[in-house]
C-alpha positions in Angstrom: 61.1 97.0 77.0 64.4 95.1 76.8 66.4 94.2 79.9 69.7 96.1 80.1 72.8 94.0 79.2 75.2 93.8 82.1 78.8 93.3 81.5 80.0 93.7 85.1 81.3 90.1 84.9 81.9 89.4 81.2 83.0 85.9 80.3 86.2 86.3 78.4 88.3 83.6 76.8 91.8 83.6 78.0 94.4 81.2 76.6 95.8 78.7 79.0 99.6 78.1 78.9 100.4 74.9 77.2 102.9 72.6 78.8 105.4 71.1 76.3 105.0 67.4 75.8 107.2 65.3 78.0 107.6 68.1 80.6 107.0 67.2 84.2 107.3 70.6 85.8 104.3 72.8 86.0 104.3 76.5 86.5 101.3 76.3 88.9 101.1 77.4 92.5 99.6 75.1 95.1 97.0 76.5 97.6 99.9 77.3 99.9 101.5 79.4 97.2 104.5 77.1 96.7 105.3 75.9 93.1 104.0 72.4 92.2 106.6 70.2 90.8 104.4 67.7 89.0 100.8 67.3 88.0 98.8 64.1 87.9 97.4 63.2 84.5 94.2 61.4 83.6 93.8 59.6 80.3 90.4 58.3 79.2 90.1 55.2 77.1 88.6 55.6 73.6 85.3 54.2 74.8 85.1 56.6 77.7 86.0 59.5 75.5 83.3 58.6 73.0 80.7 58.2 75.7 81.7 61.5 77.3 81.5 63.2 73.9 78.0 61.7 73.3 76.8 62.9 76.7 78.0 66.4 76.0 76.4 66.4 72.6 73.1 65.3 74.0 73.2 67.9 76.7 73.9 70.7 74.2 75.9 73.8 74.8 75.9 75.4 78.3 73.9 78.6 77.5 70.9 80.5 78.7 68.4 79.9 75.9 66.0 82.4 77.5 68.6 85.1 77.4 69.5 84.3 73.8 65.8 84.5 72.8 65.5 87.9 74.5 68.7 89.2 72.7 67.5 87.9 69.3 64.2 89.6 69.8 65.9 92.9 70.8 68.1 92.8 67.7 65.1 92.0 65.5 63.1 94.9 67.0 66.0 97.3 66.7 66.2 97.8 70.5 69.6 96.2 71.1 72.1 98.9 72.2 75.4 98.7 70.3 78.4 100.7 71.5 80.9 100.4 68.8 83.7 102.1 70.8 83.2 99.7 73.7 83.3 96.7 71.4 86.4 98.0 69.7 88.2 98.6 73.0 87.3 95.1 74.2 88.7 93.5 71.0 91.9 95.4 71.3 92.3 94.6 75.0 91.9 90.9 74.2 94.3 91.1 71.3 96.8 92.9 73.4 96.5 90.2 76.1 97.1 87.5 73.5 100.2 89.2 72.2 101.9 89.4 75.7 
């Protein structure tokens, strides 16, 4: 038997607004709800950036390999439930959110 797939809290990618280069005003609210006028920036040296990239590469992607294995097996066995209407609705919702 395959564990049911729960999407009560699906991970969805949402685009973050991009601040124009050279802009110092952010459209972000502080914990008090007041607008923040500027945001600190952190810049890593090339060496630090390379070391961080190497560490992330060594660690691998942040995913649940056990869950991936179960899903692969369910697909291979033909027991993975696919709801085409639900998938289509989700794609259109994400597309609609991107177009706003």
